[in-house]
Structures are given as structure tokens and as C-alpha cells.
PABALO-359568 format. One record per residue (C-alpha): x, y, z. Coordinates in steps of 0.02 Angstrom, whole numbers, padded with zeros to 5 digits, always signed. Each point is the difference from the previous one (the first is absolute). Layout:
! residues N
XYZ/...
//
This chain:
! residues 332
+00000+00000+00000/+00143+00116+00044/+00084-00034-00168/-00162+00034-00092/-00018+00166+00092/+00179+00046-00048/-00035-00043-00183/-00160+00104-00001/+00084+00147+00087/+00148-00005-00120/-00113-00010-00153/-00104+00147+00063/+00156+00103+00032/+00068-00040-00174/-00165+00046-00082/-00011+00161+00099/+00176+00040-00060/-00051-00040-00179/-00152+00115+00013/+00103+00140+00074/+00131-00013-00137/-00135-00014-00134/-00099+00149+00064/+00159+00105+00014/+00045-00052-00177/-00172+00047-00066/+00006+00172+00081/+00179+00027-00054/-00040-00053-00177/-00139+00129-00017/+00109+00136+00077/+00140-00042-00121/-00120+00005-00148/-00053+00177+00044/+00182+00051+00028/+00050-00071-00169/-00137+00096-00089/+00053+00159+00087/+00180-00025-00056/-00065-00014-00180/-00080+00171+00010/-00177-00054+00045/-00110+00084+00127/-00007-00147+00121/-00073+00040+00171/-00097-00087+00137/-00036+00033+00183/+00022-00173+00076/+00024-00184-00040/-00054-00130+00127/-00003-00190-00011/-00107-00101+00121/-00092-00167+00000/+00101-00117+00112/+00002-00148-00007/-00070-00050-00170/-00005+00159-00105/+00104+00144-00063/-00125+00144-00004/+00082+00161-00061/-00084+00171+00001/+00077+00149-00089/-00079+00168+00039/-00009+00167-00092/+00077-00060-00163/+00058+00124-00132/+00087-00063-00157/+00045+00088-00163/+00107-00063-00145/+00080+00146-00093/+00037-00106-00154/-00181-00048-00034/-00093+00139+00091/-00101-00129+00097/-00039+00045+00182/-00097-00089+00137/-00059+00051+00174/-00097-00097+00130/-00030+00011+00189/+00057-00180+00019/+00036-00166-00086/-00008-00168+00089/+00094-00154-00061/-00032-00167+00086/+00093-00165-00018/+00000-00166+00092/+00166-00024+00088/+00018-00175-00075/-00051+00057-00176/+00074+00174-00028/-00015-00009-00190/-00190+00011+00015/-00050+00179+00040/-00164+00087+00038/-00009+00188-00031/-00135+00115+00071/-00024+00179-00059/-00090+00146+00084/-00170+00062-00054/+00080+00158-00072/+00162+00018-00098/+00065+00098-00149/+00097-00040-00158/+00065+00122-00129/+00096-00002-00164/+00039+00129-00134/-00179-00015-00065/-00081+00049+00165/-00036-00043+00181/-00127-00126+00062/-00083-00009+00170/-00041-00183+00035/-00135-00050+00124/-00056-00177+00037/-00059-00123+00131/+00100-00153+00052/+00134+00013-00134/+00120-00146+00017/+00108-00118-00101/+00080-00171+00017/+00173-00017-00076/+00111-00152-00027/+00179+00033-00055/+00148-00111-00041/+00119-00047+00140/+00146+00104-00063/+00070+00173+00022/-00094+00071-00149/-00170-00052+00072/-00070-00030-00174/-00189-00008-00011/-00080-00173-00012/-00181+00036+00045/-00103+00146+00064/-00183+00030+00040/-00071+00173+00033/-00174+00044+00061/-00087+00158+00059/-00176+00063+00033/-00075+00166-00057/+00153+00060-00093/+00002+00181-00061/+00142+00089-00092/-00025+00188-00012/+00118+00090-00120/+00046+00181+00029/-00073+00034-00173/-00171-00046+00072/-00012-00169-00087/-00053-00146+00111/+00017-00188-00015/-00099-00106+00123/-00055-00179+00031/-00102-00082+00137/+00125-00144+00001/+00166-00035-00085/+00095-00164-00011/+00167-00021-00089/+00101-00160-00013/+00174-00018-00074/+00099-00162-00018/+00164-00045-00083/-00038-00120-00143/+00087-00167+00041/+00158-00037-00101/-00005+00173-00079/+00124+00143-00003/-00075+00159+00076/-00176-00041-00062/-00147+00033+00116/-00184-00045-00003/-00117+00141+00053/-00180-00013+00058/-00107+00152+00042/-00180+00008+00062/-00080+00170+00031/-00181+00028+00052/-00107+00158-00018/+00135+00094-00093/-00012+00189-00022/+00120+00072-00129/+00050+00180-00032/-00138+00082-00100/+00053+00039-00179/-00001+00183-00045/-00164+00052-00077/-00094-00159+00050/-00129+00016+00139/-00050-00170+00068/-00150+00072+00089/-00095+00000-00164/-00062-00171+00058/+00043-00106-00150/+00137-00094+00092/+00036-00017+00188/+00143+00097+00077/+00097-00157+00051/+00053-00159-00088/-00074-00152+00086/+00169-00086-00014/+00167+00000-00090/+00110-00155-00010/+00171-00040-00069/+00084-00167-00037/+00169+00033-00081/+00183-00050-00006/+00146+00121-00016/+00184-00032-00032/+00128+00126+00064/+00182+00035-00037/+00046-00027+00184/-00073-00079+00157/-00111+00092+00122/+00111+00003+00154/+00083+00123+00118/+00103+00073-00141/-00161+00036-00096/-00061+00107+00144/+00165+00083+00041/+00068+00033-00174/-00068-00029-00175/-00175-00067-00024/-00014-00158-00110/-00078+00040-00168/-00127-00109-00092/+00058-00090-00157/-00155-00103-00037/-00181+00007+00060/-00127-00138-00034/-00181+00034+00045/-00105-00154+00029/-00149+00109+00045/-00039+00178+00052/-00185+00027+00029/-00112+00136+00070/-00187+00027+00016/-00076+00174-00003/-00189-00002+00002/-00049-00105-00151/+00169+00029-00082/+00120-00147+00013/+00180+00016-00058/+00126-00141-00023/+00179+00003-00063/+00122-00141-00037/+00164-00014-00094/+00182+00046+00021/+00140+00117-00051/+00186+00028+00014/+00073+00157+00079/+00162+00077-00064/+00132+00093+00099/-00093+00164-00023/-00163-00074+00068/-00085-00010-00171/-00119-00145-00026/-00017-00112-00154/-00131-00137-00008/-00186-00028-00005/-00142+00007+00127/-00175-00059-00044/-00132+00120+00066/-00178-00061+00025/-00132+00128+00055/-00180-00054+00033/-00140+00131-00009/+00123+00127-00068/-00142+00119-00045/-00008+00053+00182/+00169+00084-00019/-00056+00086-00160/-00160+00059+00084/+00088+00075+00151/+00128+00083-00113/-00140+00083-00098/-00101+00049+00154/+00152+00080+00083/+00058+00091-00155/+00161-00098-00014/-00049-00045-00178/-00090+00129-00108/-00176-00058-00044/+00035+00013-00187/+00139-00131+00016/-00097-00126+00104/-00093-00076-00147/+00154-00027-00111/+00096-00074+00147/-00145-00115+00044/-00013-00059-00181/+00186-00038-00004/-00005-00094+00164/-00156-00092-00055/+00093-00061-00152/+00148-00057+00106/-00112-00085+00129/-00096-00092-00137/+00162-00086-00049/-00002-00090+00168/-00179-00061-00029/-00073+00100+00146/-00044+00183-00026/+00002+00031+00188/+00181-00055+00012/+00159+00075-00069/+00139-00127-00025/+00152+00089-00069/+00190-00017+00003/+00097+00138+00086/+00164+00002-00096/+00154+00070+00085/+00154+00038-00103/+00149+00102+00056/-00106+00093+00126/-00145+00037-00118/-00179-00067+00020/-00132-00048-00128/-00172-00071+00044/-00052-00103-00149/+00021+00120-00147/-00007+00156+00111/+00167+00083+00049/-00002+00054+00183/+00170+00083+00014/+00139-00031+00128/-00018-00143+00124/+00048+00022+00183/+00184-00028+00038/+00031-00151+00111/+00140+00071+00108/+00011-00008+00188/+00079+00144+00094/
//
């Protein structure tokens, strides 16, 4: 019995020592990260870093965070950030964000409000902490831009996973409910033809990058997409249903080349709201409708548009209609 007590006492002392060393390492690691950013010219401030959770957890809370990267113009502030990990599984992290935070870039500043924003993150057991899997969820998300534009959703779920046996290729899943988008200039949704919010928006896609998403991606240069394959992007807005599928390559300048199939059901709702709001002059509505009617008849269903969106060297064309420059796929 005495020997058993000695064994138990010794094991407890060793584990307590392990936890103390691990918690000190976690706190020191975060402090070093902020110091390293500061030495690179960042604004990199915080008020305090504390790690608790003995005996089974490393629960770290960082308060009054202020970060700004002069190279990209991206800045972030938050009253706190909590990062939790099991002491016996430190590569599996849980992050919890405050209800209010802000993010800015050269295009503008966003005030972010939410309820219960959190994420689960699994990284590789190496110094780079390369991403293997992540799940993000939040309730009542709202992003208010300083321009006055607002993006909101009653619920947002995002999942990212490294594709097995791939090189820097990730599978993305997104599920948004009750989505409010910035209102296009000149279009007033209160005309009643379509609701103000999309019932849902979903994404199932795979993206290959020129580097892994790891610590270096956050601290230095962001990985850039080289190929995007869309299994399905879908959204429902009143009676309008939109689906996209296809794929395209992305060059070093962020220009896309490939093809996306666009299927729009009950597309006349969009035409009607555009006419009612004055976005399209009344004298043009009839010719546009005739042209779209002809295109939709090719799919066998006049209520559905089924057209290829061609991307070539950064230019877009929907069926036979040139649309001009496509968005650049570059991450700052």
C-alpha cells in the first residue's frame, strides 16, 4: 500500500510539473509571437496573457488585443481572445472570440458583432502548426462596414479540411442562414418583389494554394490560390434559386481562367426588381427579357437560365454576353 501511495504521489508530482512547464510554454509562446511581430514593424499590443486550467487544460486568455500589419494594411482589435487546449492533446485548439471586434484593411474598416463565435482547430504536430482541420460557428453575425454596407446572417458555419494525400489543397464548406447582403446602389429591396434576406447560402468547394496555411501564412505572406473547383454554390432568395458549379485556374496576378456553370431559377424576379427600382430603364426591360427568354429556352425550361460563365485572363462572359473584368483572387 505504501509503495502504491509513493507511485501515485510521484505520478501526480510529475504531471503537475508537466502542466506547469506546458502552461509556462503556452504563455511564453504567445508573448514571443507578439514580440516577434513588434520587431517586424507591426503594431502588436496586449494588456495581459494568462494560462489556467490545471490539471487537464491549457486555457489562455489574451486581453485588449491590437494588431496591425504595415505590409498588408490589415489591422485587428478585440477586448479578448481565448484559446483552449487539452493538456494531453495540445494540437487540438478551441478559440473563442468576443461579441464585438473590429477588422480593417485598405478597403475599409468593419465592426463585427456576433453571439457565441468559436472555432475548433486541429494542426500538425510540428513547429509550423500547419492546418489540418478547422470548424467555425457563430450566431447572429453582423459585419458593419464604415461605408455603411452591412453583411449579416442568423447563423454561420464554416469547415476547412486538408485534402488527404494532397499538397496544400483544402476542402471548404460554408452554410449561412438568413443572409443579408449590402444593398446594391439604386436597388430598393423594400419594393416587395423579393425579401431582404437570402434564406440560405451554401458553398462546397476545393482550393489549392501555393503554400500551406500555417504560422508563416499568418505572420508573413498569405498563401495564394492556384486552382479553385466548385462542386456547388447555391443560394435561395425568395423564389429565386441560384446554383454554380465548375472550376478555374488562378495565375500569379490573381486572374482566373476556366468555366463556371450558372443556373438561375425564376430569374424574372431579378428582372422585375431591377425595373421596379429603376436599376434598368423600362425601355430596356423588354429587349433584355426577350434575350434571356431565348437563352433560357435552350435549357428546355423558360423559368431557368442555365449558362456558362467563361473566365479567361481575368475577363468574364456569361453565355454570349461580355461582363467585363472578373474579381482578382488575391489574398492580402
